[in-house]
Phi, psi and omega in degrees: 000326182296326180298325181296314180297324178295321178295320178297320180297317178295317179298316179297320178296317180297315179299318178299318179294317180297317179297322177295318178293321179300320178297317178297316180299318179297318179293318178296318179299317177300316179296318179297327182274353180265107183295345176285337182254329187217134169221150181256135177248115178277139177238131184212181174235157185279072178220163185304304185299321179293319176299314179300312181293325177295318178296318177300317180297314181300316179296318181294317179295321178297323179300326180263012177059037177259128184294129172216109181227007180235133176229127176261121177258110189258162175062037179277133175263116180279145183308326181297332182276349186263000189307120175092344182259117180298320179297311180293322179296321177295319179296320178299314180300316179297314181295322181298323178299313181285328176299319177297321178295322175300315180297321180292316182287325189238049183296334180267003181265161173269110180260127178247126182255122180244144186281156167287129183256160178287334182225163175293152173273107183228137178094158185297313182297316179296321179294317177299316180297313181293325183295342176301330180292345178284332182261326180240125183306137178294134176244114179293150177297145181296140176292143180296147177295159183306316179295319179295321181295317179296318180296321179295319178294320178296320178295322178294322178298317179299315179297317180294321178297319179296319179294321178298316179299319178299314182293323177296318178297319179296316178298319179298317180296318179295319178298316179296321179296316181294326180290326180286324184289000000 
């Protein structure tokens, strides 16, 4: 008989814990549904699969009445950064197509466009610096003017010719050394 009372006590404890958890779940659910307390920020890249998954996410969150009105479009290659590279220019065209679809689908959303970077954002200082782009739209550096671009290329040719001359002299010295040895 004593075992029976113990089982009831355990059952009552379990029910009490479940009811306590249910209360917490209800409060969290209320907070998630209150746009003054919670909003979801979707982060994606300008490609087909990411656009598709972002739309699925937005629809699913809407079904549960969770606010999502911000989308961060990451790893965007701006046309100014692609100058002269056929690969980057092709990528820009592809990304622009999906970027337009993001604008069409989410015209009432706040879309933030972040650039593709040469390196990962690592460390507190780099993160703080990069996060400024979330509040102030990123402005890519202006592409050099045609004359500036030509002058930069000519300067690079001069540097490369000087480096070739250095390497030729080094090869000549190594060749002379090998002939003596």
